[in-house]
N, C-alpha and C positions, 0 to 999 in steps of 0.2 A: 509378294502377293498375300502372304499369310497375315502380314501386319494390317493390310486393308480389311481383311475379314474380321480381325480382332477389333479394329477401330469401328467398323460398321456395327458389329455386335454390341460394343459398348454404347454407341450412340443410340441404337435401337432400344436397348434395355433402359436407358436413362430418360427416354421421352415421357413415360408415365409420371416421372417425378416433376416434370415441368408443368403437367396438366393439373396438378393438385391445387385446390383452393387454399389461400392463406388462412392461417388460424386466426380467430378473432382476437383482438387485443385484450389482454388481461386487465381486470379492474385494479387500478393502483391501490395498494394497501397503505394504511396509515403507518408511517414510520415514526419512531420515537425521536424526539429531540434530545439533545444532551442534557438539558435541564430536567426533562421528564425522567430520564435515566438516573440522574443524580438524586432526585427526590425519591424515586422508588428504591434506591440503594440504601437509604437510611440516613440518619443524622451524622454518621461517622464519615460518610463519603465526601461531604463538602470540605471539611478541614483537610482531608487527604488530598483532595484536588488542589486546594490552595497551597499546601506544603509542596506538592509536586511541582507546581508552577514556580514557586519560590526557588526551589533547589535547582531546577533547570536553568533559571535565570542566573543563579549564583555560579553554576558551572560555566555558562557562557561568558560571564564577566571575568572569571578567573582565566579562561582560555584566551580572552582578548588582551588581558593585562600581563600575562606571563611573558617573560623575555627569554630568548634562547640562551643568552649568555649566563643567565642565572641558573638555568637548568643544567647546561653542559658547559663547563668552564674550559678555557683553552688548555689548562694543565691536565684536565681529565682527557681531553682529546689527544694530547701529546703522548700520554701513556697508553692509550687504547690502540 
C-alpha cells in the first residue's frame, strides 16, 4: 500500500512539469568552416595541415604494406 502512495505522490508532483510551455527555438549561430579557421590561424597553419595529411597517408600506406613475416620471424617466435 505504501508503494501506491509513493507512486501517486510522484505522479502528482510531476504533473506541473508536463504543463510547461516549450522553450522557443534558439537562433542558429554562424559556425566557422574549416577554411575560415585555417585562414584565421595564420600562414603557418596551411603547411601544417598539408604535412599532417601527408604523414597520416604515409602511416596508412606503411600499415597496409607491412608483412607480418617481416616483423615477427618464425625464429623469433620459436625462441619466445
